[in-house]
C-alpha positions as CSV (number, residue, x, y, z in Angstrom):
1,M,10.9,-17.9,8.0
2,S,13.8,-15.5,9.1
3,F,14.2,-12.5,6.8
4,V,17.3,-10.0,6.2
5,V,16.5,-6.5,7.2
6,K,17.3,-3.9,5.3
7,K,17.3,0.1,6.9
8,L,17.1,2.0,4.4
9,R,18.7,6.1,5.2
10,P,15.6,7.6,5.6
11,A,14.2,5.3,8.0
12,E,18.1,5.8,9.5
13,E,17.7,10.1,9.7
14,D,13.9,9.7,10.8
15,A,15.5,8.1,14.0
16,L,18.1,10.1,14.6
17,E,15.5,13.3,14.4
18,A,13.1,11.5,16.2
19,A,16.1,10.7,19.0
20,I,17.7,14.3,19.0
21,W,13.8,15.7,19.5
22,Y,13.6,13.0,22.5
23,E,17.2,14.2,23.9
24,G,16.0,17.8,24.3
25,R,13.0,16.5,26.2
26,Q,15.1,14.6,28.6
27,V,18.9,14.3,28.9
28,G,19.0,10.6,28.7
29,L,16.0,9.3,26.5
30,G,17.2,10.1,22.8
31,D,19.3,6.8,23.2
32,D,16.6,5.3,25.6
33,F,14.9,5.8,22.0
34,L,17.2,4.2,19.4
35,N,17.3,1.6,21.7
36,E,13.9,0.4,21.5
37,V,14.1,0.9,17.6
38,D,17.3,-1.3,17.2
39,R,15.6,-4.4,19.4
40,A,12.0,-3.8,17.4
41,V,15.1,-4.3,13.9
42,Q,16.4,-7.1,14.9
43,A,12.7,-8.5,16.2
44,L,12.0,-7.7,12.4
45,A,13.7,-10.6,11.5
46,D,11.5,-13.2,12.5
47,D,8.5,-11.7,13.3
48,G,8.1,-9.8,9.9
49,L,4.6,-11.3,9.2
50,H,3.2,-10.6,11.7
51,H,2.4,-7.1,11.5
52,R,-0.3,-6.6,9.3
53,I,-0.4,-4.6,5.8
54,R,-1.8,-1.5,6.2
55,S,-1.4,0.0,2.8
56,A,0.6,-0.5,-0.5
57,D,2.1,-3.7,1.1
58,V,3.1,-1.4,3.7
59,R,3.3,-3.1,7.6
60,R,3.8,-1.0,10.1
61,K,5.3,-2.5,13.5
62,P,4.9,-0.8,16.7
63,I,7.4,0.2,18.5
64,H,7.6,-0.5,22.7
65,R,7.6,2.4,25.4
66,F,7.7,5.0,22.5
67,K,4.3,3.3,20.8
68,F,2.9,6.7,18.9
69,Y,6.3,5.5,16.3
70,G,6.1,2.2,14.0
71,I,8.7,1.0,11.5
72,Y,7.5,1.1,8.9
73,Y,8.2,-1.8,5.9
74,V,7.7,-4.2,3.3
75,I,9.1,-7.6,2.1
76,R,10.3,-8.3,-0.7
77,E,11.4,-12.3,-1.0
78,N,13.6,-13.6,2.4
79,E,14.5,-9.2,3.1
80,I,12.4,-6.9,5.4
81,W,12.9,-3.4,4.4
82,I,12.7,-0.8,6.4
83,L,10.8,2.5,4.6
84,A,10.4,5.0,7.7
85,I,10.1,5.1,11.5
86,F,7.4,7.9,11.7
87,H,5.6,8.8,14.2
88,G,1.8,7.6,13.8
89,R,0.4,11.3,13.5
90,R,2.6,12.2,10.8
91,H,1.0,12.8,7.6
92,P,0.4,9.9,5.2
93,R,2.4,11.0,2.1
94,A,6.0,11.2,3.3
95,L,5.2,7.0,3.1
96,Q,3.8,7.7,-0.1
97,E,6.6,9.0,-1.2
98,R,8.7,6.1,0.0
99,V,6.2,3.9,-1.4
100,R,6.6,4.4,-5.0
101,Q,10.7,5.2,-4.9
102,I,11.4,1.7,-4.3
103,G,8.8,0.6,-6.4
């Protein structure tokens, strides 16, 4: 099954924030992070069901090369809504708030 993938604005902001952090550590690493995020987002269109549900219908797709980061998303009919792009050790409360916002 193929899905339409929609990245919600807070998730875009998450990715940019992480890219800025990585760029501050090493020149070019922020761009590398964003490229890996884009590849993972594109792959979700085909493999969205592959990743198991973590909680409250939220699934997590790891980001290759940045293994502590994941794309957190929900499936709604034929769409994937990307809620967050978080480091795995980030407090889950922020993700729970986003889930509540989309209902």
